[in-house]
DRENPA-63192 format. One record per residue: residue in one letter; residue number from 1; x, y, z of N, C-alpha, C, O, CB in turn. Coordinates in pm, whole numbers. Glycine has a CB too. Layout:
   type   seq    neast   nnorth      nup   caeast   canorth     caup    ceast   cnorth      cup    oeast   onorth      oup   cbeast   cbnorth     cbup
      a   NUM        X        Y        Z        X         Y        Z        X        Y        Z        X        Y        Z        X         Y        Z
...
end
This chain:
   type   seq    neast   nnorth      nup   caeast   canorth     caup    ceast   cnorth      cup    oeast   onorth      oup   cbeast   cbnorth     cbup
      m     1    -6371   -12031    -4368    -6387    -11973    -4495    -6433   -11868    -4473    -6540   -11905    -4424    -6457    -12033    -4585
      t     2    -6437   -11732    -4470    -6450    -11602    -4526    -6477   -11564    -4642    -6419   -11577    -4750    -6367    -11548    -4514
      v     3    -6631   -11487    -4592    -6652    -11370    -4743    -6537   -11292    -4780    -6452   -11238    -4710    -6768    -11242    -4721
      n     4    -6552   -11296    -4907    -6393    -11173    -4850    -6485   -11130    -5044    -6399   -11163    -5125    -6099    -11276    -4820
      e     5    -6552   -11101    -5087    -6557    -11053    -5202    -6671   -11041    -5223    -6740   -11132    -5175    -6500    -11109    -5288
      i     6    -6704   -10992    -5257    -6929    -10903    -5292    -6906   -10853    -5454    -6862   -10746    -5495    -6996    -10663    -5146
      i     7    -6937   -10929    -5503    -6988    -10869    -5730    -7144   -10784    -5694    -7238   -10812    -5620    -7057    -11097    -5906
      i     8    -7114   -10665    -5794    -7232    -10644    -5830    -7198   -10551    -5972    -7108   -10471    -6001    -7321    -10578    -5705
      k     9    -7302   -10597    -6035    -7241    -10555    -6152    -7380   -10522    -6263    -7456   -10609    -6305    -7128    -10684    -6204
      k    10    -7389   -10351    -6301    -7476    -10270    -6372    -7445   -10347    -6472    -7380   -10450    -6490    -7462    -10119    -6382
      e    11    -7547   -10229    -6569    -7547    -10252    -6670    -7486   -10146    -6743    -7428   -10181    -6847    -7654    -10286    -6696
      a    12    -7484    -9911    -6684    -7474     -9864    -6720    -7480    -9765    -6615    -7486    -9839    -6517    -7514     -9886    -6803
      a    13    -7482    -9672    -6580    -7421     -9564    -6529    -7657    -9522    -6500    -7741    -9473    -6576    -7265     -9445    -6678
      g    14    -7664    -9575    -6365    -7803     -9480    -6396    -7953    -9627    -6416    -8071    -9620    -6381    -7762     -9360    -6605
      k    15    -7887    -9729    -6476    -7942     -9841    -6502    -7995    -9920    -6434    -8050    -9888    -6328    -7888     -9891    -6543
      r    16    -7991   -10034    -6478    -8106    -10155    -6416    -7925   -10234    -6367    -7818   -10229    -6428    -8263    -10280    -6589
      l    17    -7970   -10312    -6204    -7859    -10367    -6183    -7902   -10538    -6236    -8002   -10607    -6219    -7811    -10334    -6018
      v    18    -7775   -10560    -6303    -7747    -10683    -6359    -7766   -10776    -6278    -7872   -10839    -6282    -7632    -10696    -6405
      y    19    -7638   -10814    -6160    -7645    -10929    -6110    -7585   -10903    -5966    -7485   -10832    -5980    -7578    -11032    -6198
      a    20    -7606   -10932    -5838    -7532    -10975    -5736    -7484   -11061    -5625    -7555   -11160    -5603    -7539    -10934    -5714
      g    21    -7383   -11046    -5552    -7400    -11183    -5538    -7228   -11137    -5422    -7153   -11043    -5399    -7407    -11312    -5725
      f    22    -7242   -11222    -5401    -7057    -11257    -5298    -7007   -11387    -5358    -7067   -11471    -5425    -7069    -11303    -5077
      g    23    -6894   -11383    -5322    -6803    -11533    -5289    -6760   -11578    -5189    -6672   -11515    -5130    -6696    -11549    -5338
      a    24    -6807   -11698    -5140    -6721    -11768    -5002    -6575   -11810    -5022    -6529   -11922    -5039    -6792    -11912    -4950
      l    25    -6523   -11705    -5017    -6341    -11753    -5045    -6273   -11809    -4966    -6267   -11731    -4871    -6244    -11656    -5063
      a    26    -6189   -11936    -4933    -6094    -11917    -4855    -6044   -11859    -4837    -6027   -11779    -4929    -6042    -11949    -4846
      n    27    -5950   -11826    -4676    -5816    -11717    -4719    -5679   -11782    -4706    -5566   -11735    -4690    -5806    -11575    -4612
      c    28    -5736   -11933    -4720    -5595    -12026    -4750    -5470   -11997    -4578    -5349   -11986    -4556    -5494    -11931    -4951
      d    29    -5567   -11997    -4519    -5497    -12037    -4403    -5502   -12173    -4346    -5612   -12198    -4295    -5533    -11960    -4313
      c    30    -5407   -12274    -4339    -5458    -12369    -4379    -5411   -12426    -4142    -5359   -12531    -4105    -5367    -12453    -4573
      s    31    -5447   -12335    -4071    -5479    -12358    -3951    -5660   -12378    -3948    -5726   -12461    -3886    -5414    -12233    -3864
      q    32    -5703   -12278    -4033    -5874    -12330    -4049    -5904   -12457    -4131    -6007   -12519    -4159    -5968    -12211    -4131
      s    33    -5750   -12472    -4163    -5813    -12610    -4360    -5922   -12700    -4237    -5972   -12657    -4133    -5589    -12810    -4484
      a    34    -5930   -12814    -4288    -6040    -12902    -4259    -6020   -13057    -4331    -5992   -13059    -4451    -6177    -12824    -4313
      l    35    -6036   -13206    -4245    -6035    -13339    -4312    -6111   -13408    -4325    -6106   -13523    -4369    -5977    -13407    -4283
      d    36    -6245   -13314    -4267    -6385    -13383    -4224    -6443   -13380    -4402    -6456   -13267    -4449    -6504    -13264    -4079
      p    37    -6470   -13477    -4478    -6562    -13443    -4582    -6714   -13373    -4509    -6759   -13288    -4585    -6588    -13594    -4673
      a    38    -6787   -13389    -4399    -6813    -13295    -4438    -6835   -13132    -4494    -6928   -13080    -4555    -6822    -13326    -4416
      y    39    -6711   -13079    -4448    -6642    -12982    -4532    -6627   -12915    -4627    -6595   -12800    -4656    -6590    -12995    -4546
      f    40    -6672   -13064    -4703    -6674    -13021    -4820    -6730   -12965    -4978    -6680   -13017    -5078    -6643    -13064    -4815
      t    41    -6779   -12916    -4985    -6873    -12918    -5125    -6871   -13053    -5213    -6986   -13072    -5252    -6817    -12796    -5232
      s    42    -6831   -13101    -5235    -6814    -13288    -5279    -6727   -13312    -5199    -6621   -13251    -5187    -6760    -13350    -5439
      p    43    -6763   -13406    -5138    -6710    -13526    -5026    -6569   -13615    -5069    -6583   -13722    -5127    -6845    -13651    -5011
      p    44    -6444   -13565    -5039    -6388    -13664    -5106    -6426   -13845    -5167    -6519   -13843    -5247    -6300    -13658    -5030
      s    45    -6390   -13936    -5150    -6369    -14039    -5210    -6258   -14089    -5153    -6242   -14206    -5188    -6366    -14024    -5335
      t    46    -6188   -14056    -5092    -6052    -14126    -5039    -6129   -14205    -4910    -6241   -14171    -4872    -5905    -13998    -4985
      a    47    -6070   -14290    -4864    -6157    -14415    -4752    -6026   -14395    -4662    -5923   -14451    -4699    -6198    -14627    -4823
      f    48    -6027   -14312    -4537    -5964    -14319    -4397    -5895   -14492    -4395    -5772   -14490    -4394    -6105    -14285    -4258
      v    49    -5924   -14560    -4395    -5872    -14686    -4408    -5966   -14797    -4516    -6056   -14781    -4598    -5864    -14738    -4254
      s    50    -5905   -14888    -4475    -6009    -14993    -4605    -5907   -15220    -4493    -5800   -15261    -4447    -5882    -14921    -4940
      g    51    -6049   -15268    -4518    -6007    -15351    -4489    -6112   -15408    -4355    -6213   -15338    -4344    -5872    -15316    -4480
      n    52    -6104   -15505    -4270    -6199    -15521    -4222    -6083   -15419    -3996    -5977   -15440    -3939    -6267    -15742    -4270
      t    53    -6147   -15369    -3982    -6155    -15305    -3852    -6233   -15403    -3726    -6183   -15411    -3614    -6238    -15163    -3879
      n    54    -6313   -15447    -3750    -6344    -15486    -3620    -6283   -15645    -3602    -6352   -15729    -3659    -6511    -15471    -3599
      i    55    -6179   -15690    -3539    -6087    -15781    -3504    -6043   -15845    -3459    -5973   -15799    -3369    -6048    -15783    -3497
      n    56    -6041   -15997    -3474    -6119    -16076    -3407    -6013   -16198    -3309    -6012   -16317    -3338    -6221    -16141    -3526
      v    57    -5922   -16132    -3182    -5817    -16131    -3160    -5811   -16355    -3096    -5726   -16414    -3028    -5788    -15970    -3046
      f    58    -5939   -16408    -3159    -5929    -16526    -3128    -5908   -16612    -3257    -5918   -16734    -3267    -6039    -16558    -3050
      n    59    -5880   -16532    -3340    -5824    -16554    -3502    -5706   -16645    -3495    -5587   -16617    -3481    -5770    -16404    -3583
      n    60    -5775   -16779    -3511    -5700    -16808    -3543    -5584   -16847    -3726    -5517   -16938    -3774    -5745    -16862    -3465
      g    61    -5614   -16753    -3750    -5631    -16755    -3905    -5434   -16661    -3930    -5355   -16658    -4024    -5834    -16627    -3973
      g    62    -5432   -16615    -3818    -5293    -16545    -3817    -5284   -16361    -3851    -5325   -16276    -3773    -5203    -16632    -3943
      n    63    -5234   -16339    -3958    -5228    -16159    -3954    -5375   -16099    -3962    -5463   -16178    -3995    -5136    -16085    -4102
      t    64    -5403   -15997    -3940    -5542    -15923    -3989    -5410   -15786    -4035    -5297   -15775    -3985    -5712    -15881    -3825
      t    65    -5461   -15713    -4121    -5382    -15584    -4175    -5476   -15510    -4175    -5582   -15573    -4172    -5311    -15580    -4311
      i    66    -5490   -15386    -4176    -5581    -15194    -4225    -5463   -15179    -4263    -5354   -15208    -4212    -5658    -15039    -4093
      t    67    -5510   -15103    -4414    -5438    -15039    -4450    -5500   -14874    -4425    -5603   -14832    -4479    -5408    -15094    -4576
      i    68    -5427   -14808    -4348    -5515    -14659    -4302    -5417   -14580    -4417    -5310   -14616    -4467    -5498    -14585    -4088
      r    69    -5490   -14466    -4436    -5433    -14390    -4557    -5439   -14271    -4521    -5550   -14231    -4487    -5499    -14404    -4688
      s    70    -5296   -14154    -4516    -5262    -14085    -4466    -5301   -13945    -4549    -5313   -13836    -4492    -5147    -14128    -4435
      d    71    -5321   -13965    -4710    -5365    -13897    -4827    -5470   -13821    -4846    -5504   -13776    -4955    -5377    -13966    -4907
      i    72    -5535   -13799    -4723    -5654    -13706    -4693    -5662   -13597    -4797    -5570   -13515    -4791    -5642    -13638    -4549
      p    73    -5717   -13587    -4855    -5740    -13422    -4918    -5734   -13358    -4785    -5727   -13439    -4692    -5908    -13379    -5011
      d    74    -5734   -13247    -4756    -5796    -13117    -4705    -5846   -13027    -4739    -5846   -12996    -4859    -5751    -13065    -4664
      s    75    -5913   -12946    -4639    -5999    -12846    -4758    -5908   -12716    -4753    -5970   -12628    -4812    -6190    -12798    -4711
      i    76    -5821   -12683    -4719    -5757    -12472    -4765    -5729   -12592    -4906    -5788   -12571    -5012    -5529    -12332    -4634
      s    77    -5647   -12699    -4893    -5603    -12739    -5025    -5644   -12770    -5144    -5578   -12770    -5248    -5561    -12809    -5018
      t    78    -5748   -12794    -5130    -5869    -12842    -5231    -5966   -12705    -5254    -6054   -12708    -5339    -5973    -12984    -5152
      v    79    -5948   -12612    -5190    -5991    -12459    -5271    -5859   -12385    -5331    -5869   -12336    -5444    -6070    -12335    -5149
      c    80    -5767   -12376    -5279    -5638    -12303    -5269    -5555   -12330    -5404    -5541   -12446    -5442    -5553    -12353    -5134
      l    81    -5508   -12238    -5466    -5376    -12292    -5551    -5283   -12410    -5476    -5230   -12388    -5368    -5270    -12156    -5578
      p    82    -5268   -12552    -5554    -5245    -12549    -5642    -5389   -12656    -5647    -5400   -12731    -5744    -5100    -12565    -5676
      n    83    -5462   -12656    -5573    -5582    -12735    -5546    -5587   -12877    -5590    -5668   -12944    -5654    -5690    -12671    -5604
      d    84    -5499   -12893    -5548    -5493    -13035    -5582    -5482   -13136    -5445    -5414   -13239    -5446    -5361    -13053    -5680
      g    85    -5575   -13081    -5304    -5631    -13161    -5211    -5565   -13199    -5089    -5619   -13249    -4991    -5662    -13262    -5267
      y    86    -5388   -13157    -5111    -5259    -13184    -5053    -5212   -13104    -5011    -5208   -13060    -4896    -5178    -13227    -5111
      s    87    -5140   -13057    -5162    -4974    -12960    -5186    -4988   -12863    -5044    -4896   -12869    -4963    -4966    -12823    -5380
      k    88    -5121   -12761    -5012    -5090    -12632    -4992    -5039   -12638    -4849    -4946   -12577    -4797    -5208    -12537    -5019
      c    89    -5158   -12762    -4779    -5085    -12742    -4625    -4977   -12921    -4608    -4937   -13015    -4540    -5264    -12723    -4458
      g    90    -4981   -12884    -4673    -4865    -13000    -4628    -4879   -13159    -4614    -4967   -13219    -4675    -4822    -12966    -4492
      l    91    -4764   -13239    -4507    -4791    -13362    -4471    -4878   -13352    -4414    -4922   -13243    -4380    -4718    -13428    -4417
      r    92    -4953   -13507    -4373    -5024    -13573    -4309    -4904   -13601    -4184    -4784   -13574    -4172    -5091    -13693    -4398
      q    93    -5038   -13693    -4072    -4981    -13704    -3977    -5039   -13806    -3915    -5149   -13764    -3878    -4969    -13602    -3919
      i    94    -5017   -13995    -3861    -5124    -14053    -3856    -5053   -14070    -3712    -4931   -14081    -3694    -5175    -14169    -3967
      t    95    -5164   -14070    -3604    -5122    -14092    -3423    -5233   -14182    -3394    -5342   -14178    -3451    -5129    -13932    -3300
      f    96    -5186   -14297    -3263    -5272    -14464    -3243    -5286   -14322    -3095    -5221   -14224    -3062    -5153    -14707    -3226
      v    97    -5397   -14384    -3052    -5429    -14339    -2942    -5536   -14439    -2859    -5650   -14460    -2901    -5475    -14206    -2971
      d    98    -5485   -14494    -2740    -5505    -14591    -2670    -5687   -14562    -2586    -5718   -14479    -2501    -5359    -14597    -2569
      k    99    -5742   -14628    -2629    -5848    -14535    -2593    -5924   -14519    -2489    -6006   -14431    -2463    -5921    -14540    -2660
      t   100    -5852   -14716    -2362    -5886    -14713    -2278    -5828   -14651    -2138    -5894   -14620    -2039    -5908    -14800    -2293
      t   101    -5675   -14642    -2159    -5575    -14502    -2123    -5577   -14340    -2116    -5569   -14247    -2037    -5487    -14505    -2202
      g   102    -5597   -14375    -2274    -5610    -14202    -2325    -5423   -14192    -2407    -5401   -14127    -2509    -5639    -14048    -2120
      l   103    -5340   -14253    -2350    -5209    -14264    -2358    -5183   -14304    -2548    -5228   -14409    -2596    -5159    -14393    -2232
      t   104    -5104   -14199    -2635    -5040    -14185    -2718    -4979   -14398    -2715    -4958   -14492    -2639    -4935    -14031    -2682
      v   105    -4980   -14364    -2832    -4919    -14523    -2866    -4790   -14465    -2952    -4812   -14400    -3054    -5044    -14650    -2979
      g   106    -4663   -14489    -2911    -4545    -14474    -2894    -4428   -14501    -2954    -4353   -14442    -3031    -4539    -14503    -2823
      t   107    -4432   -14655    -2875    -4326    -14800    -2898    -4490   -14862    -2993    -4612   -14844    -2997    -4249    -14931    -2681
      w   108    -4338   -14969    -3080    -4453    -15048    -3132    -4391   -15207    -3124    -4302   -15151    -3060    -4499    -14993    -3300
      p   109    -4366   -15302    -3126    -4517    -15348    -3104    -4601   -15287    -3012    -4550   -15223    -2920    -4526    -15477    -3066
      y   110    -4740   -15297    -3023    -4792    -15301    -2929    -4973   -15434    -2871    -5056   -15487    -2945    -4794    -15150    -2943
      k   111    -4963   -15435    -2753    -5077    -15551    -2774    -5080   -15576    -2896    -5166   -15536    -2975    -5218    -15522    -2733
      g   112    -4971   -15657    -2923    -4992    -15722    -3030    -5018   -15659    -3157    -5019   -15716    -3266    -5079    -15794    -3005
      f   113    -5035   -15549    -3139    -5042    -15464    -3349    -4915   -15375    -3381    -4864   -15288    -3311    -5207    -15305    -3383
      s   114    -4882   -15416    -3493    -4711    -15380    -3526    -4834   -15236    -3644    -4942   -15237    -3702    -4550    -15578    -3651
      w   115    -4720   -15140    -3616    -4750    -15034    -3766    -4627   -15038    -3788    -4536   -15078    -3716    -4814    -14861    -3763
      s   116    -4626   -14973    -3946    -4526    -14981    -4057    -4617   -14940    -4167    -4687   -15022    -4227    -4452    -15131    -4081
      a   117    -4615   -14773    -4202    -4711    -14712    -4209    -4702   -14767    -4415    -4602   -14772    -4486    -4695    -14533    -4129
      p   118    -4793   -14786    -4436    -4883    -14727    -4445    -5020   -14840    -4391    -5135   -14853    -4432    -4874    -14667    -4586
      i   119    -4926   -14919    -4262    -5000    -15061    -4261    -5054   -15099    -4139    -4966   -15071    -4058    -4913    -15172    -4298
      l   120    -5147   -15146    -4079    -5142    -15180    -3941    -5156   -15310    -3927    -5254   -15355    -3986    -5234    -15118    -3864
      t   121    -5080   -15400    -3858    -5094    -15540    -3858    -5140   -15604    -3686    -5070   -15579    -3587    -4938    -15599    -3919
      h   122    -5245   -15674    -3682    -5264    -15778    -3544    -5212   -15881    -3619    -5197   -15903    -3740    -5430    -15816    -3468
      n   123    -5180   -15958    -3478    -5102    -16049    -3445    -5173   -16127    -3292    -5165   -16115    -3170    -4955    -15976    -3435
      p   124    -5236   -16201    -3383    -5348    -16296    -3268    -5260   -16323    -3181    -5282   -16287    -3065    -5430    -16450    -3315
      a   125    -5143   -16391    -3210    -5037    -16471    -3146    -4972   -16410    -3032    -4911   -16482    -2953    -4936    -16504    -3240
      t   126    -4982   -16222    -3008    -4907    -16169    -2966    -5012   -16080    -2894    -4974   -15971    -2851    -4808    -16131    -3053
      a   127    -5176   -16129    -2872    -5237    -15984    -2865    -5213   -16029    -2707    -5171   -16133    -2656    -5419    -15934    -2943
      v   128    -5265   -15895    -2650    -5245    -15879    -2532    -5428   -15891    -2455    -5525   -15822    -2485    -5150    -15729    -2521
      p   129    -5418   -16016    -2342    -5646    -16071    -2356    -5655   -15936    -2247    -5586   -15870    -2169    -5747    -16321    -2241
      g   130    -5813   -15949    -2313    -5873    -15827    -2308    -5869   -15759    -2430    -5825   -15782    -2543    -5821    -15751    -2213
      t   131    -5950   -15634    -2349    -6021    -15541    -2476    -5894   -15471    -2525    -5797   -15461    -2451    -6156    -15410    -2425
      t   132    -5897   -15419    -2664    -5769    -15334    -2709    -5877   -15212    -2772    -5998   -15232    -2757    -5638    -15426    -2847
      i   133    -5841   -15121    -2822    -5980    -15035    -2926    -5844   -14927    -2955    -5789   -14909    -2846    -6184    -14939    -2815
      l   134    -5787   -14866    -3042    -5687    -14790    -3068    -5783   -14682    -3182    -5855   -14720    -3275    -5543    -14886    -3127
      t   135    -5765   -14583    -3151    -5817    -14424    -3199    -5693   -14342    -3277    -5607   -14268    -3228    -5866    -14318    -3044
      v   136    -5713   -14381    -3404    -5617    -14325    -3578    -5713   -14235    -3562    -5836   -14237    -3568    -5606    -14430    -3767
      k   137    -5589   -14117    -3532    -5623    -13964    -3621    -5556   -13935    -3715    -5435   -13941    -3694    -5609    -13839    -3555
      v   138    -5591   -13901    -3827    -5531    -13798    -3947    -5467   -13692    -3918    -5426   -13668    -4031    -5621    -13742    -4029
      s   139    -5434   -13624    -3866    -5414    -13471    -3912    -5298   -13361    -3987    -5214   -13392    -4072    -5428    -13420    -3806
      l   140    -5313   -13277    -3950    -5184    -13161    -4041    -5050   -13173    -4000    -5028   -13169    -3879    -5205    -12987    -4014
      q   141    -4951   -13188    -4083    -4859    -13238    -3943    -4852   -13076    -3942    -4967   -13047    -3911    -4678    -13360    -3953
      n   142    -4799   -12984    -3955    -4780    -12881    -3941    -4919   -12774    -3886    -4915   -12651    -3872    -4719    -12862    -4057
      w   143    -5012   -12848    -3866    -5161    -12819    -3735    -5162   -12914    -3718    -5164   -13002    -3804    -5321    -12765    -3753
      p   144    -5160   -12932    -3570    -5200    -13066    -3518    -5375   -13057    -3501    -5448   -13154    -3517    -5111    -13098    -3359
      q   145    -5413   -12948    -3473    -5459    -12927    -3433    -5641   -12969    -3595    -5764   -12967    -3595    -5376    -12808    -3357
      v   146    -5576   -12985    -3650    -5678    -13008    -3771    -5674   -13135    -3719    -5740   -13225    -3771    -5642    -12980    -3943
end
């Protein structure tokens, strides 16, 4: 966000100053957007993930699913027209990284997980022994650094 508006209002020439202030307005540059709720005046209520994200691989009860939402509002789309939270900066993308190796997961299934957007499924019958930690990232498709 950049400050790009200064407002000064006087009653008439030579009269008292009635109002002075500034507006902090977005320059509508999607590369400067954010998906972090901390950057919103009113944080979005959309949860990034739903379901139990602590999965026990010894679960004998079958598959566990987690819904991963890509419709997270971004700060520029929230303040710039049409200010709907989504359309100004375009589509989101979901990326998975194996935290233990640092490598991006590009082939599914992966260590007992399968991905069919928006559902991540864990199948304990096909899980790899040991600990698997997947880091899930949402970013703007055209501005992946956001």
